[in-house]
C-alpha positions in Angstrom: -14.3 25.5 -2.3 -13.5 28.9 -0.3 -14.7 27.6 3.1 -12.4 24.6 2.4 -10.1 27.1 1.5 -10.0 29.2 5.4 -10.6 25.6 6.5 -6.6 24.7 5.1 -6.0 28.6 5.6 -6.6 27.6 9.9 -5.5 23.8 9.9 -2.3 23.9 7.9 -1.5 26.2 11.6 -3.6 24.1 13.8 -0.5 22.8 15.9 0.8 26.1 15.8 -2.1 27.2 16.3 -4.0 30.6 15.3 -5.9 30.5 18.3 -3.2 29.7 20.3 0.0 30.9 20.5 2.5 28.4 20.3 4.9 29.6 23.2 1.6 28.9 25.5 1.6 25.2 25.3 3.0 22.1 25.2 4.4 18.6 26.0 6.0 19.3 28.8 6.8 21.4 31.8 3.8 24.2 33.0 2.4 24.7 29.5 2.0 20.9 29.6 -1.3 19.0 28.1 -2.6 19.0 32.6 -2.4 22.8 31.5 -3.7 23.2 28.4 -6.7 25.5 29.3 -10.4 26.3 27.3 -12.3 23.5 26.0 -9.1 21.2 26.5 -10.1 21.0 29.7 -13.7 21.4 29.9 -14.9 19.5 26.6 -16.5 16.0 26.7 -15.7 14.8 23.7 -12.7 15.0 23.9 -9.4 13.0 21.6 -7.6 11.5 21.9 -9.4 7.9 23.6 -8.4 4.5 24.7 -10.7 2.6 22.1 -12.4 -0.3 24.0 -15.8 -1.6 24.2 -16.9 -0.6 20.5 -19.8 -1.6 19.2 -20.0 -4.2 16.5 -21.8 -2.3 13.1 -21.5 -2.0 10.0 -20.1 0.4 8.7 -19.2 1.9 4.9 -15.6 1.7 3.8 -14.2 4.4 3.2 -13.5 5.8 -0.6 -10.1 7.3 -0.5 -9.4 9.4 -3.9 -5.7 10.4 -2.9 -3.7 10.7 -6.4 0.3 11.6 -5.8 0.5 15.2 -4.2 2.2 17.2 -0.8 2.8 20.5 -1.3 5.5 21.4 1.6 7.0 20.2 5.1 6.7 22.3 7.9 8.1 21.5 11.6 6.4 24.4 13.2 7.6 23.0 16.6 5.2 20.6 17.8 4.8 17.9 15.3 6.3 16.9 11.5 3.1 18.1 9.0 2.6 17.7 5.5 0.6 20.7 3.5 -1.9 19.6 0.5 -4.1 21.9 -1.5 -7.6 20.1 -0.9 -8.0 18.3 -4.4 -7.7 14.9 -2.5 -10.2 13.7 -1.2 -12.2 11.0 0.8 -16.2 10.0 0.3 -18.3 8.7 3.1 -21.2 8.6 5.0 -22.9 10.3 2.2 -20.1 13.2 2.3 -16.7 14.6 0.9 -13.9 15.6 3.3 -10.8 17.4 0.8 -7.8 16.2 2.8 -5.9 19.8 4.0 -2.9 17.7 6.5 -0.9 15.1 8.1 0.9 15.2 10.7 3.4 13.0 13.3 2.6 11.8 16.9 5.4 9.6 18.8 4.0 7.3 20.8 0.2 7.1 19.6 -2.1 9.5 20.7 -4.5 7.0 20.1 -4.5 3.4 22.0 -6.4 -0.2 21.1 -7.1 -2.2 24.0 -4.7 -0.6 25.5 -1.8 -0.8 23.0 1.0 2.8 22.4 1.7 2.7 19.4 5.5 3.9 18.4 4.3 6.3 16.0 0.4 7.6 14.3 -0.5 9.8 11.9 -3.5 12.8 11.3 -4.7 12.8 7.8 -6.9 15.6 8.0 -9.5 16.7 6.0 -12.5 19.1 6.2 -15.4 18.5 4.0 -17.6 22.2 2.3 -18.7 23.3 5.2 -15.6 22.7 7.4 -16.5 20.0 9.5 -13.2 17.8 10.2 -12.2 14.7 9.8 -9.2 12.9 10.9 -8.0 9.1 10.0 -6.2 7.7 11.6 -3.5 5.0 10.9 -0.4 3.3 14.0 2.8 2.1 13.1 4.8 -1.1 14.4 8.5 -1.2 14.3 9.4 -2.9 11.3 10.2 -2.5 7.8 11.7 0.7 6.7 8.9 2.6 5.3 9.5 4.1 1.3 6.8 6.5 1.6 7.9 7.8 5.6 11.5 8.0 4.1 10.7 10.6 1.0 9.1 13.2 4.5 11.4 12.5 6.4 14.3 13.1 4.5 13.4 15.7 3.6 12.4 16.9 7.5 13.3 20.0 8.7 14.1 20.7 12.3 12.2 23.8 11.9 10.5 26.0 9.3 9.5 24.2 5.7 10.7 22.9 3.1 9.1 23.0 -0.1 7.8 18.6 -1.5 10.6 17.3 -4.3 9.0 13.8 -4.2 5.4 14.0 -4.1 3.3 11.2 -1.8 1.2 7.9 -2.6 -0.6 8.3 0.1 -2.6 4.9 -0.3 0.4 3.9 0.0 0.3 5.5 3.8 -2.3 3.7 4.3 -2.9 -0.4 5.9 -4.1 -3.0 3.1 -7.4 -3.6 5.1 -8.5 -0.4 5.5 -11.6 -1.6 8.4 -11.7 1.0 10.8 -13.0 2.3 14.3 -15.9 5.6 14.2 -16.5 7.9 17.2 -16.5 11.6 17.9 -13.5 13.7 19.5 -11.5 16.4 19.1 -8.5 18.2 18.5 -5.9 16.8 20.5 -4.1 20.0 19.7 -4.7 23.4 21.5 -7.9 25.4 21.2 -9.5 21.2 21.6 -12.1 21.9 19.2 -14.9 19.0 19.5 -17.3 18.4 16.8 -14.8 16.4 14.7 -15.3 12.7 13.2 -12.3 10.3 13.7 -11.4 6.9 11.7 -9.2 5.2 12.8 -7.3 1.9 11.2 -7.7 -0.5 12.5 -4.0 -2.4 11.0 -1.1 -0.6 11.1 1.7 -0.4 8.5 5.3 -0.7 9.4 7.8 2.3 10.4 12.1 1.3 10.9 13.5 1.3 14.2 16.0 4.2 12.7 12.7 5.9 11.8 11.4 6.5 14.8 14.9 7.4 16.0 14.8 10.2 13.2 11.9 11.9 14.8 12.1 11.0 18.4 15.4 13.1 17.9 13.5 16.5 17.2 10.4 15.7 20.0 10.6 13.5 22.8 7.3 12.6 23.3 4.7 15.3 21.4 1.2 12.8 22.7 -2.0 14.1 24.7 -2.5 11.4 27.0 -5.5 9.9 26.4 -9.0 11.3 27.4 -12.0 9.9 29.2 -14.6 8.6 26.4 -17.8 9.6 28.7 -20.9 8.4 27.1 -20.1 8.2 23.4 -20.1 5.1 21.0 -17.1 3.4 19.9 -18.4 1.9 16.5 -16.5 -1.0 14.3 
């Protein structure tokens, strides 16, 4: 648990980055993704990617040990993020990963067969040794997302606020939870590799009004897709 708490301290500030000053990177101008430094430039297993040519595999279902949860909502200048206490978890491939935070990118960072979605959510988890696993959920435009509305109702223009209504996290997942699996990285500086990615095949909905509200804060906060190189993508 000590390692989880330590990882939590790092990951909850991930997008402002405890490794790279928030002022040193952005999504536009001189500090845009093309000019990010270090592993962001030299890494060979970078995220996001365009998920193509996936290999048919026998992937075990992800067990979601999610209850109603959520501590606070943070607008850190790069995204809107909800932090958790590490008590929610997933089990996959024989390992338990505790949920640390979720956040959003518009448009989606990962593509599926070249298709970009208007919004993508990343649920960031860590195991007892600090290894990271991220679940990606795509949103398509459609009905109002009532669970997302709990976040949107309090979405700060800056800083953080306590979450009034706990999230029923399973309602932020598609009903059919088949997924793509690949190895990758954080999508923000320092772009650390060794992250296991599970991207859900099926999207859930977000309304046009909800998209407009998010985009009023961010005019594009997605890193462009990176080279797949020799990585296998499993499905």
